[in-house]
C-alpha positions, 0 to 999 in steps of 0.5 A: 778393819782398822789398821792397828799399825802405829804411824810414825811421823817425822819429828822434824818441823819446817824450821828443822827441815830448812836447817838441814837443807841449809847445812847440806847446801853449805857443805855442797857449796864448800866442796864444789867451791874448792878449786882444783890444782888446774884452776889454781894454776890458771890463777897464777900467771907466772906458774901458768906461763912456766907450765906452758913453756915446759910443756912446749920444751918437753913436746918438742924434745919428744918429737925431735927424733922423728923430725930433725935427726937427719938435720941435726947430724947433716953437715952443710959447709957452705952454710957454716956459722950462720947467725940466728934468723938466717931464714933465707937459707932455709927454715932449719937455720932460724937459730943459725948453724954450727961450725960445720953447717948443722942446724942449731934449731934441730940440734937443740931440739934433739939435745933437749930430749937427752938432757930432759931424759937423763934428768928425769930418769935420775930424779925418778930413780932417786925419788922412788928409792929414797922415798920408800927407804925413808918411809920405812925407816921413819915408820919403824924407827929404832936401829932401822932409822939409825942405820939408814941415816948413817948411810945417808950421811956417808953419801952426803959427806961427799960433794955430789958433783965431785963424786960423779966426776970421779966415778965417771972418770973411772968408768966409761961416760954414758947416759946410763952411768950418768943416771946411776951416779946422779941418782945415788948422790941424790937418794939421801935428800929424799931419804931424810925428807921422807924419814922426817915426814913419816916419823911425825905421821906415825904418831898421828891418831889416824895411824894409831887407829889403823894400827889398833884395827889390825892393819899391817905396817905395809898397809899403814905405810902405803895407805896412810903415810905415803899419801901425806908424804907425797906432796912434799916429795913431789915439790922436792923432786921438782926442785931436784930436777933443776939441780940434776939438769945443771949437774948433767950439763956440767958433766957434759961441759967437762967432757965426762958426760954425754959423748958425741955423736949423742947431744945434750945442751951441756955438750953443745955449750962445751962444743961452742965455747971455741967459737964464742968470738965468731959464733956466740950463739953456739954456746949461748942458745943451749945455755939459755935453754938450760936457764929457761928450763930450770927457772920454769921448773923452779917456779912450778916447784914453788907453786906446787909447794903452796898448792899442796899445802892446806895451810897455804892453799888459800893464798892461791885461791884468793888470787 
């Protein structure tokens, strides 16, 4: 019995098949050939060195409470004011000692945890509040945007460091108060940036399409607006980390920041300034750590701004 079902042959000749395979291969090559962030980081030598240095600083600061807490607080009067590289008295004096013989190496490791922790916490709090607030104000516009921007203008009208000095002078200086004050003074930076980005994104076609399909404002802000604002916010937060660290060091240097027996790099600079003529390393070495950390963070911020910008990413890919 003859099969009456029609047989459909694919209407693609050899040339068409080859064209389709070539198109798929080219698409796969473009997708696979696009380097990721880690590959781009390795192509930039300065950014790679900065990242390695920052990782080492963060790692040593994290393990310091487990290893050197006793060395950082234990006085050793016979070995006071030892210069750097005094390894003959013990490995802990590789960076010298302070006025009562405590290891500068151990104290700098322990102080790094406080300085980095306070700066990171203040940046995270300000970033979360300011970004969420700015996206909400920029997307809804109207009176929400006007009120939000006026509040931000009021906060920014006061110099942030001066406001922190006044508040910490009235209240008891502590790590929690420093984080709170520095976070409040930096919220308007994220608010203004996120507001500008979201106000521009709400006019894009993909946002209009999501709105026409019935997506709620919260869904649109979370799925469509926030991912496009995030690269700018991350780059801004990296730069703000440097400012907050310098602000915390300045407050500790003035005596209204981190208080003894806690340690921070700014407090060590303040404590060592009385011995600059006889033991310069007590102030210079903590100050040098502040400089190294902020410079490395600035280099990474500049690299991250280019790496997350589709229009500038080619500059790193061609290195």
